[in-house]
Structures are given as structure tokens and as C-alpha cells.
N, C-alpha and C positions, 0 to 999 in steps of 0.2 A: 741533399736533394735526391729524390728517387728518379732514376732515369727510366724512360719508357722501354718496354720490352723490345728486343731486337728481332723477335720472331716474325713470321709471315703476317702481313696485314690482314685484319679481319674483314670479311666481306660486309659491305653496307647492306642492311636489310630493309631500310626505309627508302621508299621512293619519294623524293621531294618534288612537289609540283613546280613548274616554272612560275615566275612572279604572277603571271596570269595563265591559269591552266588553259591548255589548248584543246579545243573541241573540233573534231572533223565533222563537218555538216554536209550531208549528201542529199541533194534534191535536184531533180531534172527540170523543174519549172524555174526559170531564172528570176521571176518576180518573187516567188516564195523563198527562194534561196537568199536573195538580197534582204528580204524582210527578216528571215530567221537569223541571218548574220548580224543584222543591226540590233535585234532584240538580245541576242547572246552577248554581243560586245557591250551593250548597255548594262548587262548583268555582270560584267567584270571578266569576261572570258576573251581569249584570243580565238579567232575562228579561221579555220582553213576550209574553203568551199570546194566541193566537187560535184559536177553534174553527171559524170559518167562513172560507172563502177571501176573501170580500169584506172581512172585518175584517183579515185578514192583509195584503191589498194596501193598505188604508188605513194600517195601522201602518207598513208599509214606506215609504210616501210621507212620513210625518210624523216618524218617529223616526230617530235616528242608528244604525241597525242595522248591525252588523259581520258578521252571519252569520244565515242562515235555516236552521232545523232543522224539517223537516216529515215527518209520517207520509205514507205513500204513498196509502193508501186513505182518502179523505175523503168525507163525505156530499156528493154532487152533483159531485164532482171527483176529481182525483188529484193527488198531490204533483208529478208530472211536468208536468201541465197547468198547475198553479199556478206552477211554476218558470219556465216559458216566459213567463208573464205578468209575473213579477217581474223577469226579465232585461230585459224591455222597459222597465221603470221604472228599474232600477238594475243595469246589466249587470255591474258589478264586485263586487257583494255575492255572496259564495259561498252557494250553495243546496245543502243536504245533505238527502238523503232517508234517513230512519231508519226501517227497516221490516224485517219478517221475510223479504220477498222483493223482489228488485230489480224496478223497473219495466221493462216491455218496451222503452220508448223512454226514452232518457236526455237528450234535447235539452233544454237549460236547466238540467240537473242537473250540479253540479260533482263531487259525491262521493256514493256510496251507502255507508251504514254499516248492517250487519246488526244487528238487535236482540240477537243472541247474542254480539256482540263484547264482550270484557272491558272493563270501565269504564275501566281505565287506557289501553287503546288508543283507546277512544272519545274520551277527553279529549285524548289526544295528537293525534288527527286534527283535532279542533275547534280546539285551540290553534294548530296549524300553519296552518290555514286563516285564522284571524283574524290571525295574525302576518303572513302574506303579504298580506292585504287592507290592512293598516295600513302596509305598506312603500311 
């Protein structure tokens, strides 16, 4: 029987998603935040909610987030500004702006999804981004 090599362990290159991938959802309107959370959970995702940019950054630091989904217009900030800060913390985590209008600057934003996008297309984009992140 061949024994395994006693050398240094090889680094794991694949990131495996948790049983239910975790999405960090950022929205400063509590009604929209509840609705978005319910839709994403029905889609099979675990959702961490944040209404404030500082709470979102803290959640990103502490949780195994696979994707960030943010509204663009936030109290005291924008989704694009927050995306830049998030990319400084975890550059590989996809950041999606979900809004009625695209931001003027997309630096730090991986994908823009218009709120008028059909739910099937919305989930297709989200699923594809999480799959890529986990590869």
C-alpha cells in the first residue's frame, strides 16, 4: 500500500460554498430589504441584511459572503462607493448593484442588474456569479 507523501500540505485552490451560499444584501429601505431577503431565501440563499454601509462592511469582514447585492442610492453613500471599499477588503467577492439606474462610475462593481430585469434572469446572473466565485 502506498503511503501519502509526508511533505507540506498543498494549498486548497477551490473555494467551496456553504450549503446555502451567503449573500450580503444592502438596502436602506426596510420594506425593500425584507422583500429582497425573502426572494433570495426562496431562491435557496442565506441572506445577511445591512441597512448601513458600516454594517455591510462589518458583515463582509466577519461572514463567509459569496456575493454582495447592493442598492445604488444609500443614505450617506452609494453602492459604487461601497463596492470600492468592499473590494479593498475582499477583492474576489462579486459586488452587484441592483437599482433602477446604473451608477455613473462602476469601479469596484462587477455587475449592474436593473430592477426591471425578470426574476428568472436576476437569479441566473446571481447563480452564475456565485458559481464563478466558488470555482
